[in-house]
DRENBALO-641338 format. One record per residue (C-alpha): residue number from 0; residue in three letters; x, y, z. Coordinates in nm, 4 decimals, decimal comma, padded with zeros to 6 digits. Layout:
<rs>
<r><nr>NUM</nr><rest>Ala</rest><east>X</east><north>Y</north><up>Z</up></r>
...
</rs>
This chain:
<rs>
<r><nr>0</nr><rest>Met</rest><east>01,0316</east><north>01,7584</north><up>-00,2331</up></r>
<r><nr>1</nr><rest>Lys</rest><east>01,2365</east><north>01,6779</north><up>-00,5471</up></r>
<r><nr>2</nr><rest>Ile</rest><east>01,5982</east><north>01,5556</north><up>-00,5173</up></r>
<r><nr>3</nr><rest>Leu</rest><east>01,8581</east><north>01,4837</north><up>-00,7472</up></r>
<r><nr>4</nr><rest>Val</rest><east>02,0968</east><north>01,2020</north><up>-00,6325</up></r>
<r><nr>5</nr><rest>Ile</rest><east>02,4092</east><north>01,1572</north><up>-00,7794</up></r>
<r><nr>6</nr><rest>Gly</rest><east>02,6966</east><north>00,9365</north><up>-00,6835</up></r>
<r><nr>7</nr><rest>Asp</rest><east>03,0012</east><north>00,7856</north><up>-00,7436</up></r>
<r><nr>8</nr><rest>Thr</rest><east>03,1620</east><north>01,1243</north><up>-00,9393</up></r>
<r><nr>9</nr><rest>His</rest><east>03,4907</east><north>01,0918</north><up>-00,8731</up></r>
<r><nr>10</nr><rest>Gly</rest><east>03,5437</east><north>01,4118</north><up>-00,9951</up></r>
<r><nr>11</nr><rest>Gln</rest><east>03,3817</east><north>01,4400</north><up>-01,3171</up></r>
<r><nr>12</nr><rest>Leu</rest><east>03,1398</east><north>01,6716</north><up>-01,3191</up></r>
<r><nr>13</nr><rest>Asn</rest><east>03,0792</east><north>01,7403</north><up>-01,6959</up></r>
<r><nr>14</nr><rest>Lys</rest><east>02,7350</east><north>01,4833</north><up>-01,7506</up></r>
<r><nr>15</nr><rest>Ile</rest><east>02,5895</east><north>01,6074</north><up>-01,4621</up></r>
<r><nr>16</nr><rest>Arg</rest><east>02,6378</east><north>01,9743</north><up>-01,6211</up></r>
<r><nr>17</nr><rest>Glu</rest><east>02,4900</east><north>01,8301</north><up>-01,9798</up></r>
<r><nr>18</nr><rest>Ile</rest><east>02,1628</east><north>01,7116</north><up>-01,7910</up></r>
<r><nr>19</nr><rest>Phe</rest><east>02,1319</east><north>01,9824</north><up>-01,5012</up></r>
<r><nr>20</nr><rest>Pro</rest><east>01,9746</east><north>02,2463</north><up>-01,8206</up></r>
<r><nr>21</nr><rest>Lys</rest><east>01,7064</east><north>01,9034</north><up>-01,8423</up></r>
<r><nr>22</nr><rest>Leu</rest><east>01,6263</east><north>01,9326</north><up>-01,4641</up></r>
<r><nr>23</nr><rest>Thr</rest><east>01,3386</east><north>02,1646</north><up>-01,3451</up></r>
<r><nr>24</nr><rest>Asn</rest><east>01,2082</east><north>02,2500</north><up>-00,9529</up></r>
<r><nr>25</nr><rest>Leu</rest><east>01,4766</east><north>02,0965</north><up>-00,7721</up></r>
<r><nr>26</nr><rest>Asp</rest><east>01,5122</east><north>02,1479</north><up>-00,4146</up></r>
<r><nr>27</nr><rest>Leu</rest><east>01,7855</east><north>01,9656</north><up>-00,3428</up></r>
<r><nr>28</nr><rest>Ile</rest><east>02,0834</east><north>01,7422</north><up>-00,4852</up></r>
<r><nr>29</nr><rest>Ala</rest><east>02,2222</east><north>01,4499</north><up>-00,2363</up></r>
<r><nr>30</nr><rest>His</rest><east>02,5165</east><north>01,3118</north><up>-00,3456</up></r>
<r><nr>31</nr><rest>Thr</rest><east>02,6119</east><north>00,9710</north><up>-00,1729</up></r>
<r><nr>32</nr><rest>Gly</rest><east>02,9854</east><north>01,0405</north><up>-00,1670</up></r>
<r><nr>33</nr><rest>Asp</rest><east>03,3402</east><north>00,9241</north><up>-00,3228</up></r>
<r><nr>34</nr><rest>His</rest><east>03,4615</east><north>01,2881</north><up>-00,4002</up></r>
<r><nr>35</nr><rest>Leu</rest><east>03,3135</east><north>01,4772</north><up>-00,1727</up></r>
<r><nr>36</nr><rest>Glu</rest><east>03,4142</east><north>01,7698</north><up>-00,2830</up></r>
<r><nr>37</nr><rest>Asp</rest><east>03,1733</east><north>01,7599</north><up>-00,6215</up></r>
<r><nr>38</nr><rest>Gly</rest><east>02,9166</east><north>01,7773</north><up>-00,4160</up></r>
<r><nr>39</nr><rest>Arg</rest><east>03,0805</east><north>02,1219</north><up>-00,2639</up></r>
<r><nr>40</nr><rest>Ala</rest><east>03,0818</east><north>02,2551</north><up>-00,6450</up></r>
<r><nr>41</nr><rest>Leu</rest><east>02,7798</east><north>02,1802</north><up>-00,7326</up></r>
<r><nr>42</nr><rest>Glu</rest><east>02,6417</east><north>02,4185</north><up>-00,4412</up></r>
<r><nr>43</nr><rest>Arg</rest><east>02,8585</east><north>02,6541</north><up>-00,5753</up></r>
<r><nr>44</nr><rest>Glu</rest><east>02,8128</east><north>02,6653</north><up>-00,9010</up></r>
<r><nr>45</nr><rest>Phe</rest><east>02,4503</east><north>02,5644</north><up>-00,9451</up></r>
<r><nr>46</nr><rest>Gly</rest><east>02,3206</east><north>02,7690</north><up>-00,6342</up></r>
<r><nr>47</nr><rest>Ile</rest><east>02,1207</east><north>02,4446</north><up>-00,5422</up></r>
<r><nr>48</nr><rest>Pro</rest><east>02,1966</east><north>02,3434</north><up>-00,1298</up></r>
<r><nr>49</nr><rest>Val</rest><east>02,3502</east><north>01,9891</north><up>-00,1774</up></r>
<r><nr>50</nr><rest>Val</rest><east>02,3897</east><north>01,7597</north><up>00,1020</up></r>
<r><nr>51</nr><rest>Ala</rest><east>02,6725</east><north>01,5270</north><up>00,0777</up></r>
<r><nr>52</nr><rest>Val</rest><east>02,8874</east><north>01,2535</north><up>00,2562</up></r>
<r><nr>53</nr><rest>Lys</rest><east>03,2366</east><north>01,0843</north><up>00,2193</up></r>
<r><nr>54</nr><rest>Gly</rest><east>03,2961</east><north>00,7775</north><up>00,0524</up></r>
<r><nr>55</nr><rest>Asn</rest><east>03,5554</east><north>00,5306</north><up>00,0820</up></r>
<r><nr>56</nr><rest>Cys</rest><east>03,7615</east><north>00,7599</north><up>-00,1784</up></r>
<r><nr>57</nr><rest>Asp</rest><east>03,7809</east><north>01,0828</north><up>00,0113</up></r>
<r><nr>58</nr><rest>Gly</rest><east>04,0408</east><north>00,9860</north><up>00,2522</up></r>
<r><nr>59</nr><rest>Ser</rest><east>03,9826</east><north>00,9224</north><up>00,6478</up></r>
<r><nr>60</nr><rest>Tyr</rest><east>03,6556</east><north>00,8351</north><up>00,7452</up></r>
<r><nr>61</nr><rest>Ser</rest><east>03,4227</east><north>00,6206</north><up>00,9734</up></r>
<r><nr>62</nr><rest>Ala</rest><east>03,0769</east><north>00,4333</north><up>01,0551</up></r>
<r><nr>63</nr><rest>Asp</rest><east>02,9674</east><north>00,7862</north><up>01,1233</up></r>
<r><nr>64</nr><rest>Asp</rest><east>02,9895</east><north>00,9820</north><up>00,7912</up></r>
<r><nr>65</nr><rest>Phe</rest><east>02,6369</east><north>01,0014</north><up>00,7520</up></r>
<r><nr>66</nr><rest>Glu</rest><east>02,3490</east><north>01,2737</north><up>00,6984</up></r>
<r><nr>67</nr><rest>Ile</rest><east>02,0185</east><north>01,3303</north><up>00,7665</up></r>
<r><nr>68</nr><rest>Ile</rest><east>01,7742</east><north>01,4705</north><up>00,5194</up></r>
<r><nr>69</nr><rest>Glu</rest><east>01,4321</east><north>01,5452</north><up>00,7180</up></r>
<r><nr>70</nr><rest>Ser</rest><east>01,1793</east><north>01,5668</north><up>00,4197</up></r>
<r><nr>71</nr><rest>Asp</rest><east>00,7438</east><north>01,6424</north><up>00,4103</up></r>
<r><nr>72</nr><rest>Tyr</rest><east>00,7858</east><north>01,2224</north><up>00,4072</up></r>
<r><nr>73</nr><rest>Gly</rest><east>01,0220</east><north>01,1799</north><up>00,7082</up></r>
<r><nr>74</nr><rest>Arg</rest><east>01,3922</east><north>01,1569</north><up>00,7287</up></r>
<r><nr>75</nr><rest>Ile</rest><east>01,6038</east><north>01,0060</north><up>00,4826</up></r>
<r><nr>76</nr><rest>Leu</rest><east>01,9366</east><north>00,8626</north><up>00,5378</up></r>
<r><nr>77</nr><rest>Leu</rest><east>02,2576</east><north>00,9605</north><up>00,2947</up></r>
<r><nr>78</nr><rest>Thr</rest><east>02,5697</east><north>00,6929</north><up>00,3367</up></r>
<r><nr>79</nr><rest>His</rest><east>02,7859</east><north>00,6011</north><up>00,0922</up></r>
<r><nr>80</nr><rest>Gly</rest><east>02,7001</east><north>00,2404</north><up>00,2047</up></r>
<r><nr>81</nr><rest>His</rest><east>03,1274</east><north>00,1099</north><up>00,1647</up></r>
<r><nr>82</nr><rest>Met</rest><east>03,0772</east><north>00,0843</north><up>00,5610</up></r>
<r><nr>83</nr><rest>Gln</rest><east>02,7110</east><north>-00,1327</north><up>00,5469</up></r>
<r><nr>84</nr><rest>Asn</rest><east>02,9158</east><north>-00,4102</north><up>00,2794</up></r>
<r><nr>85</nr><rest>Val</rest><east>02,6746</east><north>-00,3048</north><up>-00,0256</up></r>
<r><nr>86</nr><rest>Asn</rest><east>02,8490</east><north>-00,4796</north><up>-00,2306</up></r>
<r><nr>87</nr><rest>Tyr</rest><east>02,8012</east><north>-00,8155</north><up>-00,0221</up></r>
<r><nr>88</nr><rest>Arg</rest><east>02,4358</east><north>-00,7336</north><up>00,1395</up></r>
<r><nr>89</nr><rest>Leu</rest><east>02,2015</east><north>-00,4663</north><up>00,2206</up></r>
<r><nr>90</nr><rest>Asp</rest><east>02,0414</east><north>-00,5498</north><up>00,5260</up></r>
<r><nr>91</nr><rest>Asn</rest><east>02,3006</east><north>-00,3516</north><up>00,7117</up></r>
<r><nr>92</nr><rest>Leu</rest><east>02,1703</east><north>-00,0129</north><up>00,5318</up></r>
<r><nr>93</nr><rest>Tyr</rest><east>01,7871</east><north>-00,1134</north><up>00,6354</up></r>
<r><nr>94</nr><rest>Tyr</rest><east>01,9038</east><north>-00,2058</north><up>01,0101</up></r>
<r><nr>95</nr><rest>Lys</rest><east>02,1191</east><north>00,1515</north><up>00,9993</up></r>
<r><nr>96</nr><rest>Ala</rest><east>01,7948</east><north>00,3452</north><up>00,8687</up></r>
<r><nr>97</nr><rest>Met</rest><east>01,5842</east><north>00,2003</north><up>01,1154</up></r>
<r><nr>98</nr><rest>Glu</rest><east>01,8350</east><north>00,2136</north><up>01,3777</up></r>
<r><nr>99</nr><rest>Glu</rest><east>01,8155</east><north>00,5967</north><up>01,2768</up></r>
<r><nr>100</nr><rest>Asn</rest><east>01,4468</east><north>00,6295</north><up>01,2763</up></r>
<r><nr>101</nr><rest>Cys</rest><east>01,4395</east><north>00,6495</north><up>00,8676</up></r>
<r><nr>102</nr><rest>Lys</rest><east>01,1937</east><north>00,5796</north><up>00,6188</up></r>
<r><nr>103</nr><rest>Ala</rest><east>01,4263</east><north>00,5940</north><up>00,3151</up></r>
<r><nr>104</nr><rest>Val</rest><east>01,8342</east><north>00,5554</north><up>00,2513</up></r>
<r><nr>105</nr><rest>Leu</rest><east>02,0327</east><north>00,6833</north><up>-00,0385</up></r>
<r><nr>106</nr><rest>Phe</rest><east>02,3754</east><north>00,5802</north><up>-00,1245</up></r>
<r><nr>107</nr><rest>Gly</rest><east>02,6160</east><north>00,4679</north><up>-00,3747</up></r>
<r><nr>108</nr><rest>His</rest><east>02,9434</east><north>00,3160</north><up>-00,3343</up></r>
<r><nr>109</nr><rest>Thr</rest><east>02,8470</east><north>-00,0056</north><up>-00,6087</up></r>
<r><nr>110</nr><rest>His</rest><east>02,8229</east><north>00,2109</north><up>-00,9207</up></r>
<r><nr>111</nr><rest>Lys</rest><east>02,5204</east><north>00,0476</north><up>-01,0167</up></r>
<r><nr>112</nr><rest>Ala</rest><east>02,1847</east><north>00,1636</north><up>-00,9943</up></r>
<r><nr>113</nr><rest>Leu</rest><east>01,9111</east><north>00,0209</north><up>-00,7143</up></r>
<r><nr>114</nr><rest>Val</rest><east>01,5307</east><north>00,1013</north><up>-00,6179</up></r>
<r><nr>115</nr><rest>Thr</rest><east>01,3418</east><north>-00,1553</north><up>-00,3540</up></r>
<r><nr>116</nr><rest>Glu</rest><east>01,1501</east><north>-00,0982</north><up>-00,0724</up></r>
<r><nr>117</nr><rest>Glu</rest><east>01,1435</east><north>-00,3819</north><up>00,2324</up></r>
<r><nr>118</nr><rest>Asp</rest><east>00,9312</east><north>-00,3367</north><up>00,4756</up></r>
<r><nr>119</nr><rest>Gly</rest><east>00,8492</east><north>00,0125</north><up>00,4039</up></r>
<r><nr>120</nr><rest>Ile</rest><east>01,1771</east><north>00,1630</north><up>00,3957</up></r>
<r><nr>121</nr><rest>Tyr</rest><east>01,3207</east><north>00,2539</north><up>00,0441</up></r>
<r><nr>122</nr><rest>Leu</rest><east>01,6551</east><north>00,1720</north><up>-00,0510</up></r>
<r><nr>123</nr><rest>Val</rest><east>01,7832</east><north>00,3747</north><up>-00,3363</up></r>
<r><nr>124</nr><rest>Asn</rest><east>02,1292</east><north>00,4113</north><up>-00,5324</up></r>
<r><nr>125</nr><rest>Pro</rest><east>02,1601</east><north>00,6270</north><up>-00,8440</up></r>
<r><nr>126</nr><rest>Gly</rest><east>02,4475</east><north>00,4278</north><up>-01,0207</up></r>
<r><nr>127</nr><rest>Ser</rest><east>02,7248</east><north>00,6145</north><up>-01,1534</up></r>
<r><nr>128</nr><rest>Leu</rest><east>02,6727</east><north>00,9100</north><up>-01,4161</up></r>
<r><nr>129</nr><rest>Thr</rest><east>03,0273</east><north>00,9027</north><up>-01,4747</up></r>
<r><nr>130</nr><rest>Gln</rest><east>03,1721</east><north>00,5561</north><up>-01,3810</up></r>
<r><nr>131</nr><rest>Pro</rest><east>02,8684</east><north>00,2994</north><up>-01,3950</up></r>
<r><nr>132</nr><rest>Arg</rest><east>02,9156</east><north>-00,0713</north><up>-01,3747</up></r>
<r><nr>133</nr><rest>Asp</rest><east>02,6384</east><north>-00,2140</north><up>-01,4686</up></r>
<r><nr>134</nr><rest>Asn</rest><east>02,6716</east><north>-00,1464</north><up>-01,8987</up></r>
<r><nr>135</nr><rest>Ser</rest><east>02,5113</east><north>00,1469</north><up>-01,8978</up></r>
<r><nr>136</nr><rest>Asp</rest><east>02,6245</east><north>00,4895</north><up>-02,0012</up></r>
<r><nr>137</nr><rest>Gly</rest><east>02,5750</east><north>00,5915</north><up>-01,6352</up></r>
<r><nr>138</nr><rest>Ser</rest><east>02,2552</east><north>00,7148</north><up>-01,4186</up></r>
<r><nr>139</nr><rest>Tyr</rest><east>02,0998</east><north>00,9134</north><up>-01,1057</up></r>
<r><nr>140</nr><rest>Ala</rest><east>01,8037</east><north>00,9175</north><up>-00,9400</up></r>
<r><nr>141</nr><rest>Ile</rest><east>01,5313</east><north>01,1591</north><up>-00,8533</up></r>
<r><nr>142</nr><rest>Val</rest><east>01,3497</east><north>01,1112</north><up>-00,5417</up></r>
<r><nr>143</nr><rest>Arg</rest><east>01,0150</east><north>01,3101</north><up>-00,4743</up></r>
<r><nr>144</nr><rest>Thr</rest><east>00,8064</east><north>01,3337</north><up>-00,1173</up></r>
<r><nr>145</nr><rest>Ser</rest><east>00,5166</east><north>01,4074</north><up>-00,0041</up></r>
<r><nr>146</nr><rest>Pro</rest><east>00,3728</east><north>01,3867</north><up>00,3053</up></r>
<r><nr>147</nr><rest>Asp</rest><east>00,2190</east><north>01,0531</north><up>00,2451</up></r>
<r><nr>148</nr><rest>Ser</rest><east>00,4441</east><north>00,9287</north><up>-00,0686</up></r>
<r><nr>149</nr><rest>Phe</rest><east>00,8719</east><north>00,8296</north><up>-00,1612</up></r>
<r><nr>150</nr><rest>Glu</rest><east>00,8742</east><north>00,8082</north><up>-00,5558</up></r>
<r><nr>151</nr><rest>Ala</rest><east>01,1889</east><north>00,6986</north><up>-00,6714</up></r>
<r><nr>152</nr><rest>Ser</rest><east>01,2765</east><north>00,6399</north><up>-01,0130</up></r>
<r><nr>153</nr><rest>Ile</rest><east>01,5905</east><north>00,5848</north><up>-01,1624</up></r>
<r><nr>154</nr><rest>Val</rest><east>01,6832</east><north>00,7457</north><up>-01,4503</up></r>
<r><nr>155</nr><rest>Tyr</rest><east>01,9420</east><north>00,7017</north><up>-01,7585</up></r>
<r><nr>156</nr><rest>Tyr</rest><east>02,1814</east><north>00,9764</north><up>-01,9558</up></r>
<r><nr>157</nr><rest>Ser</rest><east>02,0997</east><north>00,8731</north><up>-02,2861</up></r>
<r><nr>158</nr><rest>Thr</rest><east>01,7425</east><north>00,8471</north><up>-02,2270</up></r>
<r><nr>159</nr><rest>Ile</rest><east>01,8106</east><north>01,2214</north><up>-02,1442</up></r>
<r><nr>160</nr><rest>Met</rest><east>02,0174</east><north>01,3111</north><up>-02,3520</up></r>
<r><nr>161</nr><rest>Gly</rest><east>01,9577</east><north>01,1116</north><up>-02,6409</up></r>
<r><nr>162</nr><rest>Gly</rest><east>02,2378</east><north>00,9083</north><up>-02,8321</up></r>
<r><nr>163</nr><rest>Gly</rest><east>02,4621</east><north>00,7371</north><up>-02,6785</up></r>
<r><nr>164</nr><rest>Asn</rest><east>02,4695</east><north>00,3613</north><up>-02,5543</up></r>
<r><nr>165</nr><rest>Lys</rest><east>02,0882</east><north>00,3005</north><up>-02,4889</up></r>
<r><nr>166</nr><rest>Asn</rest><east>02,1584</east><north>00,0083</north><up>-02,3798</up></r>
<r><nr>167</nr><rest>Lys</rest><east>01,9834</east><north>-00,0718</north><up>-02,0148</up></r>
<r><nr>168</nr><rest>Pro</rest><east>02,2355</east><north>-00,2323</north><up>-01,7916</up></r>
<r><nr>169</nr><rest>Arg</rest><east>02,2593</east><north>-00,5756</north><up>-01,8268</up></r>
<r><nr>170</nr><rest>Ala</rest><east>02,5374</east><north>-00,7236</north><up>-01,7043</up></r>
<r><nr>171</nr><rest>Gly</rest><east>02,5769</east><north>-00,9211</north><up>-01,3443</up></r>
<r><nr>172</nr><rest>Tyr</rest><east>02,1713</east><north>-00,8187</north><up>-01,3112</up></r>
<r><nr>173</nr><rest>Ile</rest><east>02,0862</east><north>-01,2202</north><up>-01,2388</up></r>
<r><nr>174</nr><rest>Arg</rest><east>02,3969</east><north>-01,2663</north><up>-01,0371</up></r>
<r><nr>175</nr><rest>Ser</rest><east>02,2494</east><north>-00,9579</north><up>-00,8223</up></r>
<r><nr>176</nr><rest>Leu</rest><east>01,9214</east><north>-01,0912</north><up>-00,7435</up></r>
<r><nr>177</nr><rest>Leu</rest><east>02,0563</east><north>-01,4375</north><up>-00,6271</up></r>
<r><nr>178</nr><rest>Asn</rest><east>02,3652</east><north>-01,2253</north><up>-00,4339</up></r>
<r><nr>179</nr><rest>Tyr</rest><east>02,0472</east><north>-01,0140</north><up>-00,2661</up></r>
<r><nr>180</nr><rest>Ser</rest><east>01,8245</east><north>-01,2331</north><up>-00,2527</up></r>
<r><nr>181</nr><rest>Asp</rest><east>01,7898</east><north>-01,3448</north><up>00,0804</up></r>
<r><nr>182</nr><rest>Arg</rest><east>01,9526</east><north>-01,0328</north><up>00,2473</up></r>
<r><nr>183</nr><rest>Phe</rest><east>01,6222</east><north>-00,9976</north><up>00,5140</up></r>
</rs>
């Protein structure tokens, strides 16, 4: 299974429209929130199934605003992350994944790309193509699953489109490591 993971689009879909023709064999688009309607619009436009969740900018929301994606690897939790305080810690996501019997979590909210694994549970944040907060020119994630593997990679806009800001994120990197170093 091949999943395009995007989030924090905030009604701005131009960069997604630009990269989409370069993507092949997608089975699903997972939208991690902040502008739920963007996910619905992409499904209508591209004809690929989209699973999307509400974010903190989508009006009323609750701790139950999450979806489960059934993959050949196992269950994947899709959430925005604001209810799990992802700006400060990731252990709440880890525990939510355990609670829902999931092997991976796709989340957003921070606008910063991340792929990490803790005790067999993968945590993936695609960052934001439209409003990145990591000194990049935007990013998304590609997740590939099989019955015995989960692979996630972050792709930066300039990598696939060329030109632009070719800097990978650097601002706050050490601070982020320090903030997350004691999360488990």
